[in-house]
C-alpha positions in Angstrom: -60.9 -14.3 -48.1 -59.2 -12.6 -51.0 -55.6 -13.1 -51.8 -53.2 -10.3 -51.0 -51.5 -8.4 -53.7 -48.5 -7.7 -51.5 -45.3 -9.6 -52.1 -43.9 -11.9 -49.4 -41.0 -9.3 -49.0 -43.5 -6.6 -48.3 -45.5 -8.7 -45.9 -43.0 -11.1 -44.0 -44.3 -14.1 -42.3 -44.0 -14.1 -38.5 -40.7 -15.3 -37.3 -42.4 -18.4 -35.8 -46.1 -18.4 -36.7 -46.6 -21.4 -34.4 -45.5 -19.4 -31.3 -48.3 -16.9 -31.6 -52.0 -17.5 -31.0 -52.9 -15.0 -33.8 -50.8 -13.2 -36.4 -51.8 -10.5 -38.9 -49.5 -8.9 -41.4 -50.6 -5.9 -43.6 -54.3 -6.5 -43.0 -56.5 -3.9 -44.7 -60.4 -3.7 -44.9 -62.8 -1.4 -46.6 -66.6 -1.3 -46.8 -68.3 0.1 -50.1 -66.7 1.2 -53.3 -65.4 4.4 -54.9 -66.3 7.7 -53.3 -68.3 6.0 -50.8 -65.8 3.5 -49.5 -64.9 3.5 -45.9 -61.5 2.4 -44.7 -62.0 0.2 -41.8 -58.5 -1.2 -41.3 -55.3 0.0 -42.8 -52.2 -2.3 -42.9 -52.5 -3.8 -39.5 -49.6 -6.1 -38.4 -49.8 -7.7 -35.0 -49.0 -10.8 -33.2 -51.0 -12.1 -30.2 -48.8 -14.2 -27.9 -50.2 -17.5 -26.4 -51.6 -17.4 -23.0 -51.9 -13.6 -22.9 -54.9 -11.4 -22.4 -55.1 -8.5 -25.0 -57.7 -5.8 -25.2 -58.4 -3.9 -28.3 -59.6 -0.3 -27.8 -60.1 2.9 -29.7 -62.7 5.7 -30.4 -66.0 4.7 -32.0 -65.4 3.8 -35.5 -61.7 3.0 -35.0 -62.1 -0.4 -36.4 -61.7 -2.6 -33.3 -64.7 -4.8 -33.9 -63.8 -5.2 -37.6 -60.3 -6.2 -36.6 -61.6 -8.8 -34.2 -64.0 -10.2 -36.8 -61.1 -10.5 -39.4 -58.8 -12.0 -36.9 -61.5 -14.7 -36.2 -62.0 -15.4 -39.8 -65.7 -14.0 -39.5 -65.1 -11.4 -42.2 -63.1 -11.3 -45.3 -60.0 -9.0 -45.8 -59.0 -6.9 -48.9 -55.2 -7.3 -48.4 -52.7 -8.9 -46.1 -52.4 -12.4 -44.3 -53.8 -13.9 -41.2 -52.8 -16.9 -39.0 -54.6 -18.7 -36.2 -51.8 -20.6 -34.5 -49.7 -22.0 -37.3 -52.6 -22.2 -39.8 -52.8 -19.4 -42.3 -56.6 -18.6 -42.8 -56.2 -15.9 -45.4 -57.6 -18.0 -48.4 -58.8 -21.0 -46.4 -62.1 -22.5 -48.0 -65.2 -21.8 -46.1 -65.7 -25.4 -44.9 -62.2 -25.6 -43.4 -62.4 -22.2 -41.9 -65.7 -23.2 -40.2 -64.1 -26.4 -38.8 -61.0 -24.5 -37.6 -63.2 -21.9 -35.8 -65.3 -24.6 -34.2 -62.2 -26.6 -33.0 -59.6 -23.8 -32.2 -61.6 -20.6 -31.5 -64.1 -19.6 -28.7 -66.3 -16.7 -28.5 -67.8 -14.8 -25.6 -70.5 -12.3 -26.6 -72.1 -9.3 -24.8 -75.6 -10.9 -25.1 -74.5 -14.3 -23.8 -76.0 -16.0 -26.8 -77.3 -19.0 -24.9 -80.2 -21.2 -26.1 -83.1 -20.6 -23.8 -84.6 -24.0 -24.0 -81.3 -25.9 -23.2 -79.8 -26.6 -19.8 -76.5 -24.9 -18.9 -74.6 -28.1 -19.6 -76.4 -28.4 -23.0 -75.4 -24.9 -23.8 -71.8 -25.5 -22.8 -71.5 -28.6 -24.9 -73.5 -27.5 -27.9 -70.6 -26.7 -30.3 -69.2 -30.2 -29.6 -72.7 -31.7 -30.0 -73.3 -29.9 -33.3 -69.8 -31.1 -34.5 -70.8 -34.7 -33.9 -67.8 -35.3 -31.5 -67.7 -36.7 -28.0 -67.6 -34.4 -25.0 -64.7 -34.7 -22.7 -66.7 -35.2 -19.6 -63.6 -34.8 -17.3 -62.8 -31.5 -18.8 -66.3 -30.3 -18.7 -66.4 -31.2 -14.9 -63.1 -29.3 -14.4 -64.2 -26.3 -16.3 -67.6 -26.3 -14.5 -65.9 -26.6 -11.1 -63.4 -23.8 -11.8 -66.2 -21.5 -12.9 -68.6 -22.4 -10.1 -71.2 -24.0 -12.3 -71.4 -27.5 -11.0 -74.6 -26.9 -9.2 -76.2 -25.0 -12.1 -75.6 -27.3 -15.0 -79.2 -28.6 -15.0 -80.6 -25.0 -14.9 -81.8 -23.2 -18.0 -80.7 -19.6 -18.8 -83.8 -17.8 -17.3 -83.0 -19.6 -14.0 -79.5 -18.1 -13.9 -78.3 -14.6 -13.1 -76.6 -12.5 -15.7 -73.2 -13.5 -14.3 -73.9 -17.0 -14.2 -75.1 -16.9 -17.8 -71.9 -15.2 -18.8 -69.8 -18.0 -17.0 -71.8 -20.6 -19.0 -70.7 -18.7 -22.1 -67.1 -18.7 -21.0 -67.2 -22.5 -20.2 -68.7 -23.2 -23.8 -65.8 -21.1 -25.1 -63.2 -23.1 -23.2 -64.6 -26.6 -23.7 -62.7 -27.3 -27.0 -59.5 -26.0 -25.5 -59.3 -23.3 -28.3 -56.1 -21.5 -29.4 -57.9 -18.1 -28.7 -61.0 -16.8 -27.2 -62.6 -13.7 -28.5 -64.7 -11.5 -26.2 -66.9 -8.9 -27.8 -67.7 -6.6 -25.0 -68.2 -9.4 -22.7 -69.3 -7.3 -19.7 -71.4 -4.9 -21.5 -74.6 -6.2 -20.0 -73.5 -6.8 -16.5 -73.2 -4.7 -13.5 -69.7 -3.7 -12.2 -69.3 -6.3 -9.7 -70.5 -9.2 -11.9 -68.4 -7.7 -14.8 -65.3 -7.9 -12.6 -66.0 -11.4 -11.7 -66.2 -12.4 -15.4 -63.0 -10.5 -16.3 -61.2 -12.3 -13.5 -62.5 -15.7 -15.0 -61.2 -14.8 -18.3 -57.8 -13.7 -16.9 -57.6 -16.9 -15.0 -58.3 -18.8 -18.2 -55.0 -17.3 -19.4 -52.9 -17.9 -16.4 -54.2 -21.3 -15.3 -55.5 -22.9 -18.5 -53.0 -21.3 -21.1 -55.8 -19.8 -23.3 -55.3 -16.5 -25.3 -57.8 -13.9 -24.9 -58.6 -11.1 -27.4 -61.3 -8.7 -25.9 -62.9 -5.6 -27.7 -64.0 -3.2 -25.2 -64.7 0.5 -24.6 -64.3 0.2 -20.8 -60.9 1.2 -19.3 -61.6 -0.7 -16.2 -62.3 -3.9 -18.2 -59.2 -3.3 -20.2 -57.0 -2.9 -17.2 -57.5 -6.7 -16.6 -55.5 -7.4 -19.7 -51.8 -8.0 -20.0 -51.7 -5.7 -23.1 -54.0 -3.1 -24.6 -53.7 -2.4 -28.5 -54.9 1.1 -29.5 -56.7 1.8 -32.9 -57.7 5.1 -34.5 -59.2 5.4 -38.1 -58.5 1.8 -38.8 -54.7 2.0 -37.9 -52.7 0.7 -35.1 -51.5 3.8 -33.1 -50.0 2.4 -29.9 -49.9 -0.2 -27.2 -50.0 -0.3 -23.4 -48.6 -3.1 -21.0 -50.4 -3.9 -17.9 -51.8 -0.5 -17.4 -54.3 1.1 -14.9 -57.7 2.3 -15.8 -56.5 5.9 -15.4 -53.5 5.2 -17.7 -55.8 3.7 -20.3 -58.4 6.5 -20.2 -55.6 9.0 -20.6 -54.3 7.2 -23.7 -57.8 7.1 -25.2 -58.3 10.8 -24.6 -55.1 11.5 -26.5 -56.5 9.6 -29.4 -59.6 11.8 -29.3 -57.6 15.0 -29.3 
């Protein structure tokens, strides 16, 4: 990531970076150059508390997916500073950033991203296997039991329902006990009942396992499972909601489009 040109006085460090799962200060990101440049993010400053579920919402093109990718260290930023836990990732070398993501960040995607030739257990443990570290079998059993997967661990993805496949993805994200789990439209390919089940599991991972969840979604019903909803428009932070109903979230989104 490129070094910010802003001075420390302009972009203060979080009061206690170790108390937050994620922190952003003055984060800006553009695509393209000159007259064709598109501003994706403009001076975003946010803290994401530990063990809280946050949804990121906004109209199409508001920058919500770009923000998630930058927070996770998947995309470079043009200016500002970023932390995961107490570790600043703004200029972290690629090898160290890859290791940090593997050990302290989990991902749950819309398309599940399971390897079809592997069993559910092998898919869950794949990141640990690739890292060459030992699987904590006790923790794996605890997660699998909590997510209702104990009798499905030997099954391959085509033998599982969509909801079960997404549970496997959630278990994979939880296995390394990450600081934060990012969800990119995690219920986008699920029916409403199965989606509600997965969202409940994510919320439980906050309350019972102490994980922090950051989810990008366009669905007010999904966002209502979150403790907090962050609203973006044209790449800028324009508001927040706390523990809101789908109706209140939909109304806030409608105001952004007006």
